[in-house]
Each structure stands twice: as structure tokens, then as C-alpha cells.
C-alpha positions as CSV (number, residue, x, y, z in Angstrom):
1,M,36.7,-53.0,94.4
2,P,33.3,-54.5,95.5
3,D,33.1,-56.3,98.8
4,K,33.5,-60.1,98.0
5,E,30.5,-61.0,100.2
6,S,28.0,-58.3,99.4
7,Q,29.3,-57.4,95.9
8,S,28.6,-53.7,96.7
9,L,30.8,-50.7,96.9
10,S,31.5,-49.1,100.2
11,E,31.5,-45.3,100.6
12,S,35.3,-45.4,100.6
13,D,35.3,-47.5,97.3
14,I,33.0,-45.0,95.7
15,I,35.2,-42.0,96.7
16,D,38.2,-43.8,95.3
17,E,36.5,-44.5,92.0
18,V,35.3,-40.9,91.7
19,Q,38.8,-39.5,92.5
20,S,40.3,-41.8,89.8
21,M,37.8,-40.5,87.2
22,F,38.3,-36.8,88.0
23,S,42.0,-36.8,88.7
24,A,43.6,-39.5,86.4
25,G,40.8,-38.9,83.9
26,Q,41.3,-35.2,83.4
27,G,44.9,-35.6,82.4
28,T,44.0,-38.0,79.6
29,I,41.1,-35.9,78.5
30,S,43.2,-32.7,78.3
31,K,45.8,-34.5,76.1
32,T,43.0,-35.9,73.9
33,M,41.6,-32.4,73.5
34,S,45.0,-31.2,72.4
35,W,45.3,-33.9,69.7
36,F,41.7,-33.2,68.7
37,S,42.3,-29.5,68.3
38,Y,45.4,-30.2,66.3
39,L,43.7,-32.6,63.9
40,L,40.6,-30.3,63.4
41,A,42.9,-27.4,62.7
42,K,44.9,-29.5,60.3
43,N,41.9,-30.8,58.5
44,Q,39.7,-27.8,57.8
45,D,37.2,-29.8,55.7
46,W,36.3,-32.0,58.6
47,Q,36.3,-29.0,61.0
48,E,33.6,-27.4,58.8
49,K,31.6,-30.6,58.7
50,C,31.7,-30.8,62.5
51,R,30.7,-27.1,62.8
52,A,27.8,-27.5,60.4
53,E,26.5,-30.5,62.3
54,V,26.8,-28.9,65.7
55,T,24.9,-25.8,64.5
56,E,22.2,-27.9,62.9
57,V,21.7,-30.1,65.9
58,C,22.4,-27.7,68.8
59,G,21.7,-24.3,67.3
60,S,24.1,-21.4,67.1
61,D,24.0,-20.7,70.8
62,G,22.8,-22.0,74.1
63,E,23.3,-25.3,76.0
64,I,24.2,-28.6,74.5
65,L,21.9,-31.2,76.0
66,S,22.4,-34.9,76.5
67,D,20.0,-35.7,73.7
68,D,22.1,-33.5,71.4
69,I,25.3,-35.3,72.2
70,L,23.9,-38.6,70.7
71,K,23.1,-36.9,67.4
72,L,26.6,-35.5,66.8
73,K,27.7,-38.4,64.6
74,I,30.3,-36.6,62.5
75,L,31.9,-35.1,65.6
76,S,32.0,-38.6,67.2
77,R,33.7,-40.1,64.2
78,C,36.3,-37.3,64.2
79,L,37.0,-37.9,67.9
80,K,37.2,-41.7,67.4
81,E,39.7,-41.2,64.5
82,T,41.7,-38.9,66.8
83,L,41.9,-41.6,69.4
84,R,42.9,-44.1,66.7
85,L,45.8,-42.0,65.5
86,Y,46.8,-40.8,69.0
87,P,45.6,-43.2,71.7
88,V,46.4,-41.3,74.9
89,G,46.8,-44.6,76.7
90,S,49.2,-46.0,74.1
91,F,50.0,-49.3,75.8
92,V,49.0,-51.4,78.8
93,G,50.5,-54.3,80.8
94,R,48.7,-57.5,81.6
95,V,49.5,-60.9,83.2
96,L,48.1,-63.9,81.4
97,T,45.6,-65.9,83.4
98,S,45.9,-68.9,81.1
99,D,48.2,-70.2,78.4
100,M,47.9,-68.4,75.1
101,T,48.7,-69.9,71.7
102,F,48.8,-67.9,68.4
103,K,50.2,-68.2,64.9
104,N,53.8,-67.3,64.3
105,P,53.6,-64.5,61.7
106,Y,57.2,-65.0,60.7
107,H,57.1,-68.8,60.3
108,P,53.6,-70.1,59.5
109,P,52.1,-72.5,60.2
110,Q,54.2,-72.7,63.4
111,T,52.7,-71.4,66.6
112,I,53.9,-69.6,69.7
113,T,52.7,-70.3,73.2
114,L,52.9,-67.9,76.1
115,D,52.5,-69.5,79.5
116,K,50.1,-68.6,82.1
117,G,51.6,-65.9,84.4
118,T,53.6,-64.3,81.6
119,S,53.6,-60.5,81.7
120,V,52.8,-59.0,78.3
121,A,52.6,-55.4,77.0
122,I,49.8,-54.5,74.5
123,H,50.8,-51.6,72.3
124,F,47.6,-49.8,71.2
125,Y,49.4,-47.3,69.1
126,A,50.9,-50.1,66.9
127,L,47.5,-51.8,66.8
128,H,45.8,-48.7,65.6
129,H,48.3,-48.1,62.8
130,H,48.5,-51.7,61.6
131,P,47.7,-52.1,57.9
132,D,46.1,-55.5,58.4
133,F,43.2,-53.7,60.2
134,W,43.3,-50.1,58.8
135,E,43.6,-49.0,55.2
136,S,46.0,-46.1,54.9
137,P,46.5,-46.0,58.6
138,E,48.4,-42.7,58.8
139,V,45.6,-40.8,57.0
140,F,43.0,-38.9,59.1
141,D,39.7,-40.5,57.8
142,P,36.8,-40.3,60.3
143,D,34.5,-42.1,57.8
144,R,36.3,-45.3,58.6
145,F,34.0,-45.3,61.6
146,T,30.8,-45.3,59.7
147,P,28.6,-48.3,60.3
148,E,29.2,-49.6,56.7
149,R,33.0,-49.5,57.0
150,S,33.1,-50.7,60.6
151,K,31.1,-53.8,59.7
152,G,33.2,-56.9,60.1
153,R,36.1,-55.2,61.8
154,S,37.3,-56.9,65.0
155,P,36.2,-55.1,68.1
156,F,39.8,-55.6,69.4
157,A,41.3,-53.7,66.4
158,Y,40.4,-50.4,68.2
159,L,41.1,-50.1,71.9
160,P,41.6,-46.5,72.9
161,F,40.1,-47.3,76.3
162,S,41.6,-50.8,76.6
163,G,39.2,-53.7,76.5
164,G,37.6,-56.5,78.5
165,S,36.8,-56.3,82.2
166,R,39.6,-53.8,82.9
167,N,38.6,-51.2,80.3
168,C,38.4,-47.5,81.1
169,L,35.7,-46.7,83.7
170,G,35.2,-43.1,82.4
171,Q,35.2,-43.6,78.6
172,N,31.6,-42.4,78.2
173,F,32.2,-39.5,80.5
174,A,35.3,-38.5,78.6
175,F,33.6,-38.7,75.2
176,N,30.7,-36.6,76.3
177,Q,32.9,-34.0,78.0
178,I,35.0,-33.6,74.8
179,K,32.0,-33.4,72.5
180,V,30.3,-30.8,74.6
181,T,33.5,-28.7,74.9
182,F,34.2,-28.8,71.2
183,G,30.5,-28.2,70.4
184,H,30.8,-24.9,72.2
185,I,34.2,-24.1,70.7
186,L,33.2,-24.8,67.1
187,R,30.1,-22.6,67.2
188,R,32.2,-19.6,68.1
189,F,35.7,-20.1,66.8
190,R,37.7,-21.4,63.8
191,L,40.8,-23.4,64.6
192,R,43.9,-23.0,62.4
193,L,47.5,-24.1,62.6
194,P,50.1,-21.3,62.7
195,P,52.8,-21.6,60.0
196,G,55.5,-24.1,60.9
197,K,53.2,-26.0,63.4
198,E,51.7,-28.4,60.9
199,N,53.6,-31.4,62.2
200,I,53.9,-32.3,65.9
201,K,56.2,-34.9,67.5
202,M,54.8,-37.4,69.9
203,E,56.2,-37.7,73.5
204,P,55.5,-41.3,74.7
205,G,55.2,-41.8,78.4
206,I,52.5,-43.0,80.8
207,T,50.3,-41.2,78.3
208,L,50.9,-40.1,74.7
209,A,51.4,-36.4,74.8
210,P,52.3,-33.9,72.1
211,H,55.9,-32.8,72.4
212,N,56.1,-29.2,73.6
213,G,52.3,-28.9,73.4
214,V,49.9,-28.0,70.5
215,F,49.8,-24.5,69.1
216,V,46.5,-23.6,67.5
217,K,45.3,-20.2,66.2
218,V,41.8,-19.4,67.3
219,E,39.7,-17.0,65.1
220,K,36.3,-15.7,66.2
221,I,33.6,-16.5,63.8
């Protein structure tokens, strides 16, 4: 945390932040990559769209540059939809800093008030699958993240990296790392699900992991 007087980070603070990003961050990134591999292998039409986009933007070989990453719109939408369906950080705990009053969904127009200091758990997985915010929430539909369909949606309906002042420090780093990795993979390989591996059980914990891992068949293009 920044020093209260100078509002600057000490060398020790910077080391702690970098260690958090590269140690805690890599575990969540690897699980997201597993879910992303699974969904692209399961949805061949979207995999082909991503492959065509990567080839058009980045070419069939060579480095993927920072300017290229910003142009991979379809790949970004597929990744966002992966994090909607399988948010690796599926819940978070918070302590209310003020009283909070909201409508009682079971007995309107009554309200419920939670007092300041109450510990609450926010379940991102349930939020991302709630039909009030997402049409056909169990369907893999990356186009729900187009500008047209995103218009008017609450920014707090989608929180794969949490939200507010305590959101994930490394979210841009994570997004870029995954997009570059899959950009290289899709130019060289086709991902398929082996027979009998079409459905995967989730294993909730500190992070949302695929139970017994993800099995994907890799075919050279």
C-alpha cells in the first residue's frame, strides 16, 4: 500500500505487488486458459472465427505486437464470454463501510437493510448466470459483448475481476497474455474435444477450476 504521507510506493511495496501479479496471477490465468481451450474446442464455429481474425490481423506467423492485440475483437469477446461462464474468482468477501438498503425481491415493496460492518459474500458466478442480466445465460454467445448488445447493461452485471477500488490489479496483463498465447496457438493448431470429454464438472474453491482438468485434442494445421 502507498505510504500515507507521500502516497508513493516503496521498493518493498513494488516488489510485493509484482510478486502478487506473477504468483497469484499465474494460477488464475492458467485456469482461465483451460476454460478458454475447452470452450473454443467445444464451439468450433467461434474457434474458426478467432483463427481467421488472428491470421488477418497478425499474419500466419511471426510476433503478435501490442497494436495487434487491440484489434483482436472477436478473440476478446470469446475470452470475455469465457470469464462470464467460468469466472475464475467466482466469489469475494467484503465488509460494508456504510448501511446498505435494497428491495426485497421476495416481498416487494419491502426493503432489507444491512448494517455497516456486516460481512457479505458476492457470488460472481451467480451474477454472471442471472437471467435478469443475461439472456440464455448458459449459452456460449460472445456476441453478447458487442457494443450494441452491451449498451445499457449495468457495469456491475459482469465482474470477472471484481469491481471498484479493490478490483484486480493485473486484469489487463492477464487479458493480453491470454490473447497473445491463443493467437499463437490458433495459427498453428486446431483444438478439439476428445469423445466423452464434452462436459466438464466445476470444482469450486478459492478459484473456479475444472474438475480433473481439461482434455483437449490438438491437431496441427
